[in-house]
Kinemage of the C-alpha trace (Angstrom):
@kinemage 1
@onewidth
@group {chain A} dominant
@subgroup {mainchain}
@vectorlist {calphas} color= white
{ca met a 1} P 224.338 38.913 -0.054
{ca glu a 2} L 224.369 35.847 2.169
{ca gln a 3} L 227.098 33.395 1.272
{ca met a 4} L 226.318 29.714 0.982
{ca gly a 5} L 229.064 27.154 1.452
{ca thr a 6} L 228.198 24.667 -1.290
{ca leu a 7} L 226.373 24.556 -4.592
{ca asp a 8} L 223.815 22.179 -3.037
{ca glu a 9} L 223.014 24.696 -0.294
{ca leu a 10} L 222.786 27.507 -2.817
{ca tyr a 11} L 220.538 25.383 -5.059
{ca ala a 12} L 218.173 24.701 -2.161
{ca arg a 13} L 217.899 28.425 -1.476
{ca cys a 14} L 217.434 29.209 -5.170
{ca lys a 15} L 214.776 26.517 -5.588
{ca ala a 16} L 212.681 28.130 -2.832
{ca cys a 17} L 213.178 31.665 -4.167
{ca asp a 18} L 210.228 34.026 -4.402
{ca lys a 19} L 212.112 37.274 -5.122
{ca cys a 20} L 210.169 37.760 -8.376
{ca ala a 21} L 206.986 36.440 -9.981
{ca leu a 22} L 208.840 33.849 -12.086
{ca gly a 23} L 209.338 31.597 -9.057
{ca ala a 24} L 205.609 30.925 -8.921
{ca thr a 25} L 205.389 29.936 -12.607
{ca lys a 26} L 208.415 27.644 -12.913
{ca thr a 27} L 208.261 23.890 -13.347
{ca asn a 28} L 211.865 23.497 -12.179
{ca cys a 29} L 214.621 25.737 -10.925
{ca val a 30} L 217.259 25.647 -13.667
{ca phe a 31} L 220.256 26.231 -11.451
{ca gly a 32} L 223.293 25.035 -13.393
{ca val a 33} L 225.100 21.890 -14.437
{ca gly a 34} L 228.628 20.642 -14.849
{ca asn a 35} L 231.935 20.458 -13.068
{ca pro a 36} L 231.736 22.317 -9.722
{ca glu a 37} L 235.477 23.051 -10.003
{ca ala a 38} L 235.440 24.128 -13.665
{ca asp a 39} L 237.981 26.595 -15.009
{ca leu a 40} L 235.536 27.462 -17.811
{ca met a 41} L 231.980 28.629 -17.185
{ca phe a 42} L 229.314 29.483 -19.751
{ca val a 43} L 226.483 31.836 -18.751
{ca gly a 44} L 223.299 32.354 -20.740
{ca glu a 45} L 220.372 34.616 -20.025
{ca ala a 46} L 217.443 32.414 -18.959
{ca pro a 47} L 216.059 28.903 -19.335
{ca gly a 48} L 213.655 28.027 -22.117
{ca glu a 49} L 210.781 25.562 -22.148
{ca gln a 50} L 212.867 22.370 -22.371
{ca glu a 51} L 215.180 23.623 -19.658
{ca asp a 52} L 212.231 24.466 -17.390
{ca leu a 53} L 210.832 20.967 -17.897
{ca ser a 54} L 214.147 19.197 -17.242
{ca gly a 55} L 215.775 21.532 -14.719
{ca thr a 56} L 218.981 21.516 -16.797
{ca pro a 57} L 220.350 24.481 -18.788
{ca phe a 58} L 220.868 24.272 -22.555
{ca val a 59} L 219.118 20.985 -23.378
{ca gly a 60} L 216.638 22.180 -26.032
{ca arg a 61} L 217.418 22.829 -29.707
{ca ala a 62} L 219.789 25.687 -28.848
{ca gly a 63} L 221.524 23.514 -26.255
{ca gln a 64} L 221.968 20.710 -28.770
{ca leu a 65} L 223.587 23.166 -31.186
{ca phe a 66} L 225.796 24.455 -28.364
{ca asp a 67} L 226.853 20.854 -27.631
{ca arg a 68} L 227.879 20.454 -31.281
{ca phe a 69} L 230.118 23.522 -31.017
{ca leu a 70} L 231.682 22.201 -27.802
{ca tyr a 71} L 232.319 18.861 -29.510
{ca ala a 72} L 233.719 20.524 -32.650
{ca val a 73} L 236.438 22.282 -30.655
{ca gly a 74} L 237.139 19.427 -28.254
{ca ile a 75} L 235.563 20.747 -25.056
{ca asp a 76} L 233.774 18.092 -23.008
{ca arg a 77} L 230.517 19.462 -21.577
{ca ser a 78} L 231.146 17.565 -18.339
{ca glu a 79} L 234.361 19.507 -17.626
{ca val a 80} L 232.757 22.971 -17.807
{ca tyr a 81} L 229.956 24.590 -15.818
{ca ile a 82} L 226.850 25.977 -17.536
{ca ala a 83} L 224.345 28.344 -15.944
{ca asn a 84} L 222.040 31.258 -16.721
{ca ile a 85} L 221.496 34.621 -15.088
{ca leu a 86} L 217.833 33.731 -14.472
{ca lys a 87} L 217.061 30.412 -12.847
{ca cys a 88} L 213.368 30.413 -13.861
{ca arg a 89} L 211.867 30.591 -17.345
{ca pro a 90} L 210.300 33.868 -18.441
{ca pro a 91} L 206.842 33.386 -20.024
{ca lys a 92} L 207.004 32.457 -23.721
{ca asn a 93} L 210.825 32.680 -23.562
{ca arg a 94} L 210.730 36.477 -23.606
{ca asp a 95} L 213.864 38.423 -22.703
{ca pro a 96} L 214.456 38.719 -18.960
{ca leu a 97} L 213.249 41.937 -17.369
{ca pro a 98} L 215.898 43.998 -15.530
{ca glu a 99} L 214.138 43.437 -12.196
{ca glu a 100} L 214.180 39.666 -12.787
{ca glu a 101} L 217.906 39.808 -13.535
{ca asp a 102} L 218.422 41.876 -10.378
{ca ala a 103} L 216.512 39.309 -8.308
{ca cys a 104} L 218.585 36.392 -9.643
{ca leu a 105} L 222.031 37.910 -10.058
{ca asp a 106} L 223.195 37.143 -6.514
{ca tyr a 107} L 222.652 33.417 -7.164
{ca leu a 108} L 224.939 33.604 -10.186
{ca arg a 109} L 227.516 35.630 -8.277
{ca glu a 110} L 227.518 33.026 -5.523
{ca gln a 111} L 227.845 30.207 -8.067
{ca val a 112} L 230.903 31.963 -9.492
{ca lys a 113} L 232.400 32.414 -6.002
{ca ile a 114} L 231.957 28.715 -5.231
{ca ile a 115} L 233.124 27.367 -8.617
{ca lys a 116} L 235.944 29.899 -9.115
{ca pro a 117} L 236.195 29.642 -12.919
{ca arg a 118} L 239.083 31.413 -14.580
{ca leu a 119} L 237.213 31.984 -17.850
{ca ile a 120} L 233.579 33.059 -18.161
{ca val a 121} L 231.894 33.029 -21.556
{ca cys a 122} L 228.597 34.846 -21.949
{ca leu a 123} L 226.186 33.155 -24.316
{ca gly a 124} L 224.460 36.020 -26.079
{ca arg a 125} L 224.050 39.760 -25.804
{ca ile a 126} L 221.836 39.839 -22.713
{ca ser a 127} L 224.289 38.073 -20.431
{ca ala a 128} L 227.182 40.023 -21.992
{ca met a 129} L 225.432 43.340 -21.373
{ca arg a 130} L 224.810 42.360 -17.774
{ca leu a 131} L 228.148 40.735 -16.953
{ca ile a 132} L 230.700 42.481 -19.208
{ca ser a 133} L 229.392 45.939 -20.097
{ca pro a 134} L 225.968 47.584 -20.528
{ca asp a 135} L 227.060 48.887 -23.936
{ca phe a 136} L 228.256 45.482 -25.176
{ca arg a 137} L 227.279 44.820 -28.798
{ca ile a 138} L 227.438 41.160 -29.718
{ca thr a 139} L 227.974 41.748 -33.448
{ca arg a 140} L 230.871 44.103 -32.706
{ca asp a 141} L 232.393 42.552 -29.580
{ca his a 142} L 231.864 38.780 -29.815
{ca gly a 143} L 235.058 36.837 -29.218
{ca lys a 144} L 236.893 39.777 -27.583
{ca trp a 145} L 238.370 39.121 -24.147
{ca phe a 146} L 237.855 41.429 -21.189
{ca asp a 147} L 239.587 41.163 -17.831
{ca lys a 148} L 237.089 41.618 -15.021
{ca gly a 149} L 238.698 41.137 -11.628
{ca ala a 150} L 239.927 37.564 -11.309
{ca phe a 151} L 238.248 36.474 -14.551
{ca ser a 152} L 238.802 36.713 -18.253
{ca met a 153} L 235.449 37.086 -19.970
{ca cys a 154} L 234.165 37.058 -23.511
{ca ala a 155} L 230.851 36.608 -25.244
{ca val a 156} L 229.695 34.584 -28.206
{ca tyr a 157} L 226.443 34.439 -30.109
{ca his a 158} L 223.634 32.715 -28.223
{ca pro a 159} L 222.926 29.318 -29.786
{ca ser a 160} L 219.228 30.211 -30.209
{ca tyr a 161} L 220.296 33.222 -32.306
{ca leu a 162} L 222.365 30.885 -34.477
{ca leu a 163} L 219.267 28.771 -35.115
{ca arg a 164} L 217.617 31.891 -36.572
{ca ser a 165} L 220.783 33.264 -38.224
{ca pro a 166} L 222.822 30.310 -39.476
{ca ser a 167} L 225.178 32.626 -41.367
{ca lys a 168} L 226.764 33.500 -37.988
{ca lys a 169} L 227.758 29.885 -37.260
{ca glu a 170} L 231.190 30.381 -38.824
{ca asp a 171} L 231.847 33.333 -36.490
{ca met a 172} L 230.766 31.145 -33.581
{ca leu a 173} L 233.167 28.390 -34.609
{ca val a 174} L 236.052 30.872 -34.817
{ca asp a 175} L 235.161 32.214 -31.351
{ca met a 176} L 234.829 28.725 -29.877
{ca lys a 177} L 238.246 27.734 -31.263
{ca ala a 178} L 239.743 30.813 -29.583
{ca ile a 179} L 237.992 29.912 -26.319
{ca lys a 180} L 239.396 26.383 -26.548
{ca ala a 181} L 242.918 27.775 -27.129
{ca arg a 182} L 242.619 30.079 -24.111
{ca tyr a 183} L 241.165 27.249 -22.030
{ca asp a 184} L 244.051 24.934 -22.980
{ca glu a 185} L 246.505 27.699 -22.121
{ca ile a 186} L 245.157 28.169 -18.576
{ca lys a 187} L 245.023 24.418 -17.952
{ca thr a 188} L 248.773 24.192 -18.522
{ca lys a 189} L 249.558 26.944 -15.989
């Protein structure tokens, strides 16, 4: 994996990517957004339609719900970094294929190396299965912390899942409060 010095350089490389077929169908590369020196990073699976149109992750209905959870626990979106494993939208918002994840994963790894977050929160089962453990089960393991090298990682329900299953919103709020507590704890160290 070639290392890029800055997020701008990495973005330029990502924007021109043709490692999989999704690069030819994208409107925009949905690279990531937020504080480039964030201690807290959120990682979803792939951009949706609104994200593809805007080039910014988590701006559609699911992103608006995610913003409400951030606000509810007192985390300012501008102080964190938000990205996805895939940087291009899969057709009809289908789940990413393993080969698409493989093609994009080095971009995410490089983002993490440049940003150096201390906490990484996976948004949904797909990113958790890829980044935490292949046998991760979101209903069983959401909110649990795992130490992975230099990072503490956990996963929460994906906001789009919460739109379909509103009964899980209370679990999400509990998890987000715990993330906020852990985030506050590392900021004081």
